[in-house]
C-alpha angles and dihedrals in degrees: 000000000000090000091053090051090051091050090049093051091047097048098037104032097156093048090046090051091049094049091047092052092048091049092051091046092051091051092050093047092050087052090054095249097135096160092052089046091055092048093052093047094042095049093043092049091048092051092051089046089058091054090048092051091049090053090049092053090048090051092051091050089054089057098253128123109220129195098223088104089087092055091046091051091048093051093046092047091048092055094045093049094044095246091134098159092051090051092050093049089053088052089049089050092054098043093039090049090058090051091048090050091051091050091047091049091052091050092047094047094058095113093041096051096040090072092056093044091055094053107132120230102183132050135188110236128187113228123171089347093305130108119232136166120245137168113275089234090065096058113119131199111277093022112139115233132190114221113197125205111283095020128123113243103244101203140015112271150139123263108248099173138009136027130248145150111261126201110218095164096114089055105036105020090237107137097199117082120240126227111245117198139146110333097010115136109231124199123226110249093040117122121236104223115187116351139054115256133193109209129189109217116238095178138030117246092258092054098039125113094249094056090050090051092050090053089052092048092048088051089051092047091051092050116116115224114257087204087083085068089046090053091046089058086067093042101090099044092041092050092047092050091048093051092046093052093043094047093047090052090053094045095047095046099031088223117118089204087072088060089055093045091061097042092051091064092040094064106128105229094120090051092051101041108039103063101046090050090051090052095051090045091053093048090050091049091051092051091055088059095050095264117123113198104197100203140014091240089056089058089051093049092046090057091054101048116133099181129034116199124195137198110228112216112067093000108059092012128046090256095227105106118189130204106264101180143351121215121195121195123220112301095025135081130220088247090056091052094048095042096051093039092052090047089061099034092058086078094055132078093202113129093237090051090056090050091053094049092047092049092050090052091049088054088052092237119163105241127185125185118264120235131238091019116183124184127205104203113247094001115061151280139270130198146135132261132165090355093306129117107228128196127182131179142064121354089246090055094049089048090052092055093051103265115157105236118193116231091239090062096051093080116105120259125216097231133054104277135181123196131214132203135190117209092344093309119117106243105175148300142254121216126204137196130203124191122235113245108260092228096048099090096047089047091056091048091051096050089048090055088048091063104269099126100178132057133187137188114213111185144152092225125102120289093240094054093043093051092047093055093040090055092052091050098040096243109160104203128043128191108183138179089031125164116207091270091050091053090056091051091048091055094044092049097044110134098227111051143223097057132196122200129205120200143141112199139085090251089057094062096090094049092044087059094045097049120089086244123014118201119192126195089219110159096107098356140092120329088205090059092046093050092049095049130089092210124035120198107205096197121071090238121115091199085076087073088069090045091054092050092049092048091049092049093048092046093053093042089056091043092054089044090053091051093048092046089053093048098046095043090050093047091047091051091047090056092048094047091046085076091067094228095122133055125244089245092057089049092052092054092046090052089056088058090051089053092055093047092052094047093049090050092050091052088062087082087073094062108010095085094060092051089045092053093046092050091047093050091047091052090049091051092049091048091050091053 
C-alpha cells in the first residue's frame, strides 16, 4: 500500500500536491479554522497557477495556441474574489484530467504494449547435440532452436522437426492458430501452443519480423496525438465566446462573481482530453487486428484520403505468376525457348524469372547458367550461352539492344509476356498469368463506401494486362509500365489528392514514402516496404486495407464527436451559469462530470469499430437472405 502511494506521488506530483492541499484544507475547515483554510487553498491554487502559466508559455514558444488560458483566468479570478474552493476544484479538474488521460491511454494501448511485454530474452539452442540457453541477441542464421509449448518464437525460421499449433494472432490478426510442421516458415513473436518444435533460424533477432514490429509499435507509442492540433483549431473561437459570455454576465449583473461562474464551466478539459484518447484507442484497436499505424498523424491522414492507389502484383493479385504458355518462332522449339530463358533468369530475383526457372525444372530440362549476364532493372537481361548472345525481357528492351522485331509481333498481348532473342533474332515468347486476390474486389467496394471515391492501379506491368485486371476489379485509373520513379510521378500528379498507396515489394518503398499515406502488406514481405510505410498490415490479406480505412474513419468520427460534446456541453453550462443561480463551486464539480463523460465517449474508439463491423456484416447477411 505504502509503495503504491509512493508511486502515485512520483508519477502524478501535481495531482498529489493538489489532493494533499485539499485534505489539509478540509481538516482545517472542519476544525473551524476558516482563515487558515483560505490561506492553504489560496497558496496552493496560486502555486499550481504558476505551473500552468509556465506550460502555457512553453506551448506558445512551440508555435501552438493552447486553450489553458481559460483555466488560468478562472483560477486567478477565484483567488482574487475569495472563491478558494472553486479555484482548487478547477486545479483538481486539470491535474485529475491529466491522470484520467494517462489511465485511459494505458487502457487503450493494451494491444500495442502487449507485443513489447512478450519480447523473449532467452532461447534454447542445440549445440553438439546438447540444449543450452543463450541470449536471443546471440542467435545466428542456421542455428537450431528448441521452442517449448507456451514459448514465444524468438526469431524467424523454418520448422526442422516437430509439429505444433502456433498462435500468430498478435502479428497477423488471424484468431485461429496455424499448424506448423516440417518446412513451415514461422514468424518471430508467434506463440508455440502445444508441441515441441525444432526451428532453424533464417534471421537474427535484430532482423526478424518481431523486432521490426516492435520498432513500429514503439514508433506508434511515441506518437503525439494530432488531435491536440484539432482541438487548438477550436481554441481561439471557443475562448472568445467564453470571455464574451462571462464578461456580459458581469456587465449585466454588476457582480464579478458572475464572470467567475461562467469561466468555471468553460475550462477546457473536455476539449483537451477527449480527442487524444480517441486516437490512441483507435491505434490500439487497429493493432489488435494486425494493423500497425505508426503515428497519430498517419491515422488522421488515412481518414482524409480521396484516392487509393494500388500496386498490382502481390497486392491486387496473389503475386505468384505461373507460366501460361510458351511460343516458339520458326527455327526454334519450345524446349529451346525455356532452356535458354531459364539459363538467363537464374541470375535474376524477379518474380517472373523465378516462374520461368520453376517451369523449366518441372519440364525436367537440363539448365546451365548463362555467362556474362547483365540485368537492366525492370526491363530484362542479356547474356551468352553456347556461343549465342541471348536477350530476354520486354519488347522495348529487346528493341533497345538491337533485336530485329517483326511488325506483326509489336501488337500488344493481353497477358504478361516476356520475349527472348538469339543473336538479335526474335526466337519466341513466354506468357504468364497471375490470379486476382479473392478479397480484392470486396475490399475496393468497402473503401468506396468508406468515402474513398477514386482508385488507381500503378504498376510496372504491361498496359494490356493492367487494364484487364482493373476492369475486372472496377478500378477507374491505370498507370502501367511504370518504373519506381514513374510510380512516384503518378502519385504526385493524381487528380484527386490526398493519395494513399498500397504495395508490398522493395520497389514500392520509394512510392510508399512519397504518398500521403503508405500502406504495406508486410506480414511476410519486404522490410524495406514496411519501414517506408505509415501503416503496416501484418497479415497477407488486402482486405485489411478496408479495415484500416474503416477504423481510421470511426476513430476520427468519435474524436470529432468528443470535441463537439465538450464544446456544446461547456457552452450550454456557460449559458445556464450566466443566470447566476449556481455557485462557482457547483460549476467546478459539474465540469468534472463533463470531463468523465467526454473521456468515456472517446474510449468508444477502442471497441466501437468491432461492433460497427459486426452490425454491418449482420445487415448484409439479412439483406442477402
